[in-house]
C-alpha positions in Angstrom: 40.5 52.4 -37.6 43.2 53.6 -35.1 41.7 55.0 -31.9 45.5 56.5 -30.8 48.8 57.4 -31.9 50.2 54.8 -29.4 47.8 52.1 -31.1 49.1 53.5 -35.0 52.6 52.8 -33.7 51.8 49.5 -32.0 50.2 48.2 -35.4 53.5 49.3 -37.5 56.0 47.6 -35.0 53.4 44.3 -35.2 53.4 44.5 -39.1 57.4 44.6 -38.4 57.3 41.1 -36.7 55.0 39.7 -39.0 57.7 40.8 -41.8 60.7 38.6 -39.7 58.1 36.1 -39.4 57.6 35.6 -43.0 61.6 35.7 -43.2 61.7 32.4 -40.9 59.3 31.0 -42.8 61.0 31.0 -46.0 64.1 29.9 -44.3 61.8 26.2 -44.0 60.7 26.6 -47.3 57.2 28.5 -46.9 55.6 31.0 -48.7 55.0 34.5 -47.7 51.2 33.3 -47.4 51.9 30.1 -45.6 54.6 31.4 -43.2 51.9 34.2 -42.0 48.8 33.6 -42.8 48.1 29.6 -43.1 45.0 28.3 -44.4 44.7 25.6 -41.7 46.2 23.1 -39.1 45.8 19.8 -38.0 45.9 19.3 -34.2 45.3 16.1 -32.8 42.9 17.6 -29.7 41.0 20.9 -28.9 42.1 22.1 -25.4 38.9 21.0 -23.8 39.0 17.8 -25.3 42.8 17.7 -24.1 42.1 18.7 -20.9 39.1 16.0 -20.5 41.7 13.4 -21.5 44.5 13.6 -19.7 43.7 15.9 -16.5 43.6 13.0 -14.1 46.9 11.6 -14.7 49.9 12.0 -12.1 53.1 13.2 -12.8 54.1 9.6 -12.1 51.7 7.9 -14.7 52.5 10.2 -17.5 56.5 9.5 -16.9 55.3 5.8 -16.8 53.6 5.7 -19.8 55.1 3.3 -22.5 55.6 5.9 -24.7 55.6 9.8 -24.5 51.9 11.1 -25.2 52.5 13.5 -28.1 49.7 15.8 -29.4 49.3 18.7 -31.1 47.0 21.5 -30.3 46.1 25.3 -31.2 45.0 28.5 -29.7 45.3 32.1 -29.2 48.3 33.2 -26.6 47.0 34.6 -23.8 50.0 35.0 -21.7 53.9 34.4 -22.5 57.5 35.0 -21.4 60.8 34.2 -22.5 63.7 33.5 -20.0 67.1 32.9 -21.7 66.8 30.0 -24.1 63.2 28.6 -22.7 59.6 30.3 -22.1 56.5 29.2 -20.9 52.9 30.0 -22.8 49.2 29.9 -22.2 47.4 28.9 -25.0 43.5 29.4 -25.4 40.9 27.7 -27.1 37.0 26.9 -26.4 37.2 28.9 -23.7 40.0 26.9 -21.8 43.7 27.0 -21.6 46.3 25.1 -21.3 50.2 25.8 -21.0 53.3 25.2 -23.1 56.9 24.9 -22.5 59.4 26.0 -25.0 63.3 25.4 -25.1 65.5 26.3 -28.0 67.4 22.8 -27.6 63.8 20.6 -28.5 62.5 23.6 -31.0 65.4 24.2 -32.9 67.1 27.6 -33.9 64.4 29.5 -36.0 61.8 27.9 -34.3 62.9 30.0 -31.1 63.3 33.0 -33.1 60.0 32.9 -33.9 58.6 32.1 -30.1 60.6 35.7 -29.8 58.6 37.2 -32.0 55.3 36.4 -30.7 52.7 38.4 -29.0 49.8 38.2 -26.5 46.9 37.6 -29.2 48.8 35.4 -31.8 47.4 32.5 -32.7 49.4 29.6 -32.8 49.7 25.6 -33.0 52.5 23.1 -31.1 53.0 19.8 -31.0 55.0 17.9 -28.5 54.3 15.5 -25.3 52.7 16.0 -21.8 53.9 16.0 -18.8 53.7 17.9 -15.2 55.7 21.2 -14.2 57.1 20.9 -10.7 54.0 22.8 -9.6 52.1 20.1 -10.8 50.7 22.3 -14.0 50.0 19.7 -17.2 52.0 21.0 -20.2 52.4 20.4 -23.3 56.5 20.4 -23.8 57.0 21.4 -27.5 59.5 20.1 -29.8 59.7 18.6 -33.1 57.9 15.9 -34.6 59.2 14.1 -37.3 58.7 16.9 -40.6 56.1 18.6 -38.8 57.4 21.9 -37.0 57.3 22.1 -33.3 55.8 25.5 -33.6 53.5 26.7 -36.6 52.4 30.6 -36.6 48.6 30.7 -37.8 47.8 34.3 -37.3 49.0 37.6 -35.7 47.2 40.1 -33.4 48.0 43.5 -34.8 46.4 45.3 -31.8 47.5 44.8 -28.1 45.1 42.7 -26.1 43.6 44.4 -22.8 45.0 44.5 -19.2 45.3 41.0 -18.5 44.7 41.6 -14.8 41.2 43.3 -15.4 40.1 41.8 -18.9 37.4 44.5 -20.3 36.0 45.7 -18.1 34.4 49.0 -19.6 30.4 47.5 -20.0 29.9 49.8 -23.4 33.3 48.9 -25.0 32.6 45.0 -23.9 29.1 45.4 -26.2 30.8 47.1 -29.1 33.8 44.7 -29.1 32.1 41.4 -28.1 34.6 39.9 -30.3 37.4 40.8 -27.7 35.1 40.4 -24.7 34.4 36.5 -25.3 37.9 35.7 -25.3 39.0 38.2 -22.3 36.1 37.5 -20.4 36.1 33.7 -19.8 36.0 33.0 -16.3 39.6 31.4 -16.7 43.1 32.4 -15.1 46.5 32.2 -16.4 47.0 29.2 -13.8 43.4 27.8 -13.6 41.4 26.8 -16.7 37.9 27.4 -16.9 35.9 23.9 -16.5 33.4 23.5 -18.8 30.9 20.3 -19.0 29.8 21.0 -22.1 32.7 20.8 -23.5 33.8 17.4 -22.3 33.1 14.0 -24.5 31.4 11.2 -23.2 34.6 9.0 -22.5 38.1 10.5 -22.2 41.1 7.8 -23.1 44.1 8.2 -20.5 47.2 5.7 -20.0 47.6 4.0 -16.1 50.3 1.2 -15.7 50.8 1.1 -19.8 47.3 0.5 -20.8 44.3 2.5 -21.7 41.6 3.8 -19.6 39.1 6.3 -19.5 39.4 9.1 -17.1 36.5 9.1 -14.7 33.5 11.1 -15.8 33.0 14.6 -14.8 29.6 14.8 -13.3 27.8 18.5 -13.4 27.7 18.6 -9.4 31.2 17.9 -9.3 32.1 21.3 -10.8 31.8 24.0 -8.7 29.0 26.6 -9.5 30.1 30.0 -10.9 29.7 32.7 -8.1 26.1 34.3 -8.5 27.9 37.8 -9.0 31.3 36.4 -10.4 34.4 39.4 -10.6 35.3 37.4 -13.5 32.7 37.0 -16.0 32.3 34.4 -17.6 30.7 35.8 -21.5 31.6 32.9 -23.5 29.7 30.9 -21.1 26.8 33.0 -21.4 26.5 32.3 -24.8 27.1 28.9 -24.7 24.0 28.6 -22.6 22.2 30.8 -24.9 22.8 28.1 -27.8 21.5 25.2 -25.0 18.4 26.9 -24.6 17.8 26.8 -28.2 18.4 22.9 -28.2 16.4 22.3 -25.1 13.3 24.4 -26.8 13.8 22.5 -30.0 14.3 19.0 -28.3 10.9 19.7 -26.4 8.5 20.6 -29.0 9.7 18.2 -31.2 9.1 15.3 -28.7 5.8 16.7 -28.6 5.1 16.4 -32.4 5.5 20.0 -33.4 6.5 21.1 -36.2 9.0 23.6 -36.4 8.7 26.5 -39.5 9.7 29.7 -40.4 7.1 32.9 -41.5 8.3 35.9 -43.3 10.1 38.7 -41.4 9.0 41.4 -44.0 5.1 42.2 -43.5 2.8 44.2 -45.1 0.5 44.9 -41.9 2.3 44.9 -38.9 0.7 43.0 -36.9 0.4 40.1 -33.9 1.6 42.4 -31.4 0.8 45.9 -29.7 3.6 47.7 -30.7 5.9 50.0 -33.1 7.3 48.7 -36.0 10.7 49.7 -38.1 9.4 50.0 -41.9 11.7 49.2 -45.0 10.6 49.8 -48.8 10.9 46.6 -51.7 12.2 48.5 -54.7 11.4 45.8 -57.1 7.9 46.0 -56.1 8.1 49.7 -55.0 6.4 48.4 -51.8 6.9 49.5 -48.5 6.9 46.8 -45.4 7.2 46.5 -42.0 9.8 44.6 -40.1 7.6 41.5 -38.2 6.8 42.4 -34.7 5.6 39.1 -33.9 5.1 36.2 -36.4 1.6 35.3 -34.7 -0.8 35.9 -37.6 0.9 33.6 -40.1 1.4 31.0 -37.6 -2.2 30.7 -36.7 -3.0 30.8 -40.6 -0.8 27.5 -40.6 -2.9 26.0 -38.2 -6.2 26.9 -40.3 -4.0 25.2 -43.1 -3.7 22.2 -40.8 -0.7 22.1 -39.1 -2.2 21.3 -36.0 1.2 22.1 -33.8 3.8 24.5 -34.9 6.6 26.8 -33.2 8.9 29.1 -34.4 12.2 30.6 -33.2 12.0 33.9 -34.5 13.8 37.6 -34.5 11.4 40.4 -33.6 11.8 43.6 -34.3 9.9 46.8 -32.3 10.8 50.3 -33.0 10.7 51.1 -29.3 13.0 52.2 -25.8 15.9 50.4 -25.1 16.5 49.2 -21.4 17.5 46.5 -19.3 14.8 44.4 -20.6 14.2 46.1 -23.7 16.1 45.5 -27.7 15.0 46.5 -30.9 15.5 43.6 -32.1 15.1 40.7 -30.0 14.6 36.9 -30.2 11.1 34.9 -29.7 10.0 31.5 -29.8 6.3 30.8 -31.0 4.1 28.3 -30.5 0.7 27.3 -31.1 -1.6 24.1 -30.5 -4.7 23.4 -32.1 -7.9 21.9 -29.6 -6.0 23.2 -26.8 -7.0 26.1 -24.4 -4.9 28.7 -22.2 -5.3 26.2 -19.3 -3.2 23.3 -21.0 -0.2 26.3 -22.3 -0.3 26.9 -18.2 0.8 23.5 -17.8 2.9 23.3 -20.8 5.2 26.6 -19.9 5.7 25.1 -16.2 6.9 22.0 -17.9 8.8 23.7 -20.5 10.7 26.1 -18.0 11.5 22.9 -15.7 13.0 21.1 -18.7 14.9 24.1 -20.5 16.4 25.2 -16.6 17.4 21.0 -16.2 18.7 20.9 -19.6 21.0 24.2 -19.4 21.9 24.2 -15.6 21.2 20.7 -14.2 19.0 21.8 -11.8 15.8 24.2 -11.4 17.8 26.7 -9.0 19.1 29.9 -10.2 19.9 33.1 -9.5 18.7 36.2 -10.9 19.8 39.9 -9.3 20.6 38.9 -5.9 17.8 36.6 -5.9 17.5 32.7 -5.6 14.8 32.1 -7.7 13.2 28.2 -7.9 11.6 27.7 -11.5 10.1 24.2 -10.4 7.6 25.6 -7.9 4.8 28.2 -9.4 2.6 30.2 -8.3 -1.1 31.6 -9.8 -2.9 34.8 -9.2 -5.8 36.5 -11.7 -4.4 40.0 -12.7 -7.3 41.7 -10.2 -5.9 39.3 -7.3 -2.5 40.3 -8.2 -3.6 43.6 -7.6 -5.3 43.0 -4.4 -2.5 41.1 -3.2 0.1 44.0 -3.6 -1.7 46.5 -2.9 0.1 48.9 -0.4 -0.5 47.9 3.4 -0.8 51.7 3.9 -3.8 52.4 1.7 -6.9 50.9 3.3 -9.6 49.3 2.7 -8.1 46.6 0.1 -10.2 47.1 -3.0 -12.5 43.8 -3.8 -13.0 42.4 -7.2 -16.4 44.5 -6.7 -13.8 47.7 -7.5 -12.8 46.5 -11.1 -16.2 46.5 -12.5 -16.7 49.8 -13.5 -15.3 53.2 -14.0 -16.7 54.8 -10.9 -15.9 51.6 -8.4 -12.5 51.9 -10.1 -11.8 55.7 -9.8 -12.5 55.6 -6.0 -9.5 52.7 -5.5 -7.6 54.9 -7.7 -8.6 57.9 -5.6 -7.2 56.0 -2.5 -3.7 56.0 -3.7 -3.7 59.4 -4.8 -3.7 60.0 -1.2 -1.1 57.6 -0.3 1.1 58.8 -3.1 0.8 62.6 -1.9 1.8 61.7 1.6 5.2 60.1 -0.1 5.5 63.4 -1.5 5.1 65.1 1.9 8.2 63.0 2.7 10.1 62.7 0.0 10.1 66.9 -0.9 8.1 67.4 -4.0 11.0 70.3 -4.4 13.4 67.8 -5.1 11.0 66.4 -7.7 10.6 69.4 -9.4 14.2 70.0 -10.0 15.1 66.4 -11.2 12.1 67.0 -13.7 14.2 70.0 -14.8 17.4 68.4 -14.8 18.6 70.5 -12.4 18.7 68.2 -9.3 22.5 67.5 -8.4 21.9 64.1 -6.6 20.4 61.5 -7.8 16.7 60.5 -6.4 16.7 57.7 -3.8 14.8 54.2 -4.7 11.9 55.7 -2.3 11.8 59.2 -4.5 12.0 57.3 -7.8 9.0 54.7 -6.7 7.4 57.8 -6.2 8.0 59.4 -9.2 6.8 56.6 -11.2 3.9 56.1 -9.6 2.4 59.5 -9.7 2.8 59.7 -13.0 1.3 56.2 -13.7 -1.7 57.3 -11.6 -2.3 60.4 -12.8 -2.3 59.2 -16.5 -4.1 56.1 -15.1 -6.9 58.6 -13.0 -7.5 61.2 -16.1 -7.8 59.0 -18.6 -9.8 56.4 -17.4 -12.0 59.1 -16.3 -12.3 60.9 -19.2 -12.4 58.2 -21.7 -9.2 58.6 -23.3 -8.4 55.2 -21.9 -10.4 52.2 -21.1 -11.4 51.0 -17.7 -9.4 47.6 -19.1 -6.2 49.5 -20.1 -6.3 51.2 -16.9 -6.7 47.9 -15.0 -3.5 46.5 -16.7 -1.5 49.9 -15.8 -2.3 49.4 -12.3 -1.1 45.8 -12.2 1.9 46.7 -14.1 2.6 49.8 -11.7 1.7 47.9 -8.4 2.2 43.7 -9.0 5.1 43.2 -11.3 8.1 43.9 -9.7 7.3 41.5 -6.6 6.6 38.8 -9.2 10.4 37.2 -8.3 9.6 33.6 -8.3 7.7 31.8 -11.0 4.0 32.9 -11.0 1.2 33.3 -13.6 -1.0 36.1 -13.8 -3.8 35.2 -15.7 -7.5 36.8 -16.8 -6.8 39.8 -18.8 -9.0 42.8 -19.5 -10.9 42.6 -23.4 -9.4 46.2 -24.1 -5.3 45.0 -23.8 -5.7 41.7 -26.0 -7.5 42.4 -29.5 -6.6 38.7 -30.5 -7.7 36.6 -27.7 -10.9 34.3 -26.5 -13.2 36.3 -24.4 -14.3 34.2 -21.3 -18.0 33.2 -21.6 -19.1 34.4 -18.0 -17.0 37.5 -18.2 -17.3 39.2 -21.9 -15.0 42.2 -20.9 -12.2 39.5 -19.9 -10.4 37.3 -21.9 -8.6 33.9 -22.0 -4.5 35.3 -21.3 -2.1 34.8 -19.0 1.7 35.9 -18.8 4.4 34.4 -16.9 6.7 36.8 -14.9 9.9 35.4 -13.2 12.8 37.7 -11.7 10.2 41.2 -11.5 9.6 41.2 -15.4 7.4 39.6 -18.3 8.6 36.3 -19.8 6.1 34.6 -21.6 2.4 35.6 -22.8 -0.3 33.2 -24.0 -4.1 33.3 -24.8 -7.2 31.4 -26.1 -6.9 32.5 -29.9 -10.2 34.0 -31.1 -11.2 32.4 -33.8 -14.4 34.1 -34.3 -13.9 36.2 -37.8 -17.0 38.6 -37.1 -15.9 38.9 -33.6 -12.2 39.6 -35.0 -13.3 41.8 -37.2 -15.1 44.1 -34.8 -11.9 43.8 -32.3 -9.4 45.0 -35.3 -11.9 47.7 -35.7 -12.0 49.0 -32.4 -8.4 48.9 -32.2 -8.6 51.1 -35.9 -10.5 53.8 -33.4 -7.7 53.8 -31.0 -5.5 54.5 -33.2 -6.9 57.5 -34.0 -7.4 58.2 -31.0 -3.4 58.6 -30.8 -2.5 55.0 -29.4 0.5 54.1 -32.0 0.8 50.7 -31.0 -2.8 50.0 -31.4 -2.9 46.8 -34.0 -3.5 47.5 -37.6 -6.4 46.0 -39.5 -5.3 42.4 -41.4 -8.0 41.7 -43.8 -6.7 38.7 -45.2 -6.0 37.6 -41.8 -9.9 37.8 -41.1 -10.3 35.6 -44.7 -8.2 32.8 -43.2 -9.9 32.7 -40.0 -13.3 32.1 -42.1 -12.2 29.0 -43.4 -12.3 27.9 -39.8 -9.6 28.1 -37.2 -10.0 25.0 -34.4 -9.9 25.7 -30.7 -6.4 26.8 -30.5 -3.9 28.2 -27.7 -0.5 30.4 -28.6 2.2 31.3 -27.0 5.3 33.8 -26.8 8.4 33.5 -24.5 11.6 35.8 -24.5 14.5 33.8 -25.4 16.7 36.8 -24.4 14.9 37.5 -20.9 14.8 33.4 -20.4 18.9 33.5 -21.1 19.5 36.3 -18.5 17.0 34.4 -15.7 19.2 31.6 -16.6 22.8 33.1 -16.5 22.4 35.8 -14.0 22.7 38.6 -16.5 21.5 41.7 -15.6 21.2 43.4 -19.0 19.5 42.2 -22.1 22.3 43.5 -23.9 24.4 40.8 -22.1 22.6 37.8 -23.5 22.9 39.5 -27.0 26.1 38.8 -29.1 25.8 42.1 -30.7 23.4 44.8 -29.3 22.3 47.8 -30.8 24.3 50.8 -29.6 24.4 54.2 -30.4 27.0 55.3 -32.8 30.4 56.1 -31.2 31.5 59.8 -31.3 35.1 59.9 -32.3 37.6 61.2 -29.6 39.4 64.3 -29.5 42.5 63.1 -27.7 43.2 59.8 -26.7 45.9 58.5 -24.1 48.2 55.7 -24.3 46.1 52.3 -23.6 46.1 50.3 -21.2 48.0 46.7 -22.8 49.0 43.3 -21.5 52.5 41.7 -21.2 54.0 40.1 -24.5 57.4 39.0 -25.4 57.9 42.9 -26.9 
């Protein structure tokens, strides 16, 4: 539990303070439990509500009110100081802060003794009236209110908060201790509470010239936007916006007649995606099961059953690598619409993303990784067109559509790329790459060298596997697209028409049987959504599954498993249907300018933390100790 001897000693000191707080409470007739960890506190406002209601009032208006504006609030102490018989503190709640002023003559001797026992991180409730200090800060002047105490102790922080000037900066520690990250990194400072329009009520009451009048409503455009790369991260706001994304999704689909459903998370067949599953075991049934990699096949069973428009916001689990764009446990939106095809979903996808962006941020403009992205302007390219468009300018001649028709033609364009990468090798020094592979390189690879290394390895795999028959032509084309085009797709781009070989659940194009009616859309340089016209021919689907089983025997661990019950469901008749999956985590990254998927997942999976052999004294914030 303790990470250092300092922390252990601090914990003991605060336990002693808690005993003193209990003794003070007993003087006021409270039990030990009531004095140390009471069950509730009755407040008149949350801190965001209080700011929304009274931030507009000047000191003169507060003083001119016929009666003092009495309020009661609760929160966590984020700053505290005592000077003689008075002191100031900052309470935080709902991501915003509010100042309180405590004077011994107004609160009484016992309450002021309690105030002096408080530490950063403690939770308290206070009562009093509003006023503005000489510096203009709206403040609660704490005082007794009838039989109610001026200060109510609610909970003790037994561990020290991080340094108040730097918050919780260590990235991995922020992920491990998200409970600290959320209240330390709110974008708020001791003197400037964070503005949040999402917390504002529709109308806020204020006292002006003796009468009740609403404060002017705060429009989103009046709130300064958070800088694209804020030095003080507002972690709380990221997750507030994530919740807003989910609300917007439900609103969008509910108004279009879709039905939200829930499908199983434990499957006997890992289907619906090309991914390695996690396995588990059901003891009562003595049954090996897979954690869901996708809900697709169950959702399409529902369409067979007559639920023509369905969607699910689902948790998926894939036993694969971890990166800034991948987490083993993630959230997806999947939706299916009967009597539609992939062209219908292209339009729907644009409308959905625009709607979510406006609901969450009030605008289609977002910033991500230093790029300004307009979510209202979309481009469409076929996969083959994208390869041609982003083909390296130094490699001539450019490929044509005919070069993707057969293995021989495709091999020639891959060969031209080999020449290009060999020239890059001469420039970037092959010996350095050799040292890198062996782990002997002291200096990190440059960006250009990294591109060469990735490209060289990918081309060797594509060139050898396709020409030898180990990899299908379609899979090779998909690999080449990822190598050449994907990183360029910063603005919203729909990539359509995929090879049949990498799309076992998609319907073939009528005029090109080796290609399917599938699209993915990309924003910020990575895939966000994947959709296609669903294959509804049970004979064709069975043949595709059998081909996937052959790929699995060749060593493809991500090949789709046979699902005989799904084929049987298709036998009852799946109407023409289009379906799509969208990554909620990646979409939230784009809307909050979060560089890593871990920044938008409250508790991302991390390696177990090794015990430190020796620790130094922790840096902690100022308190009344």
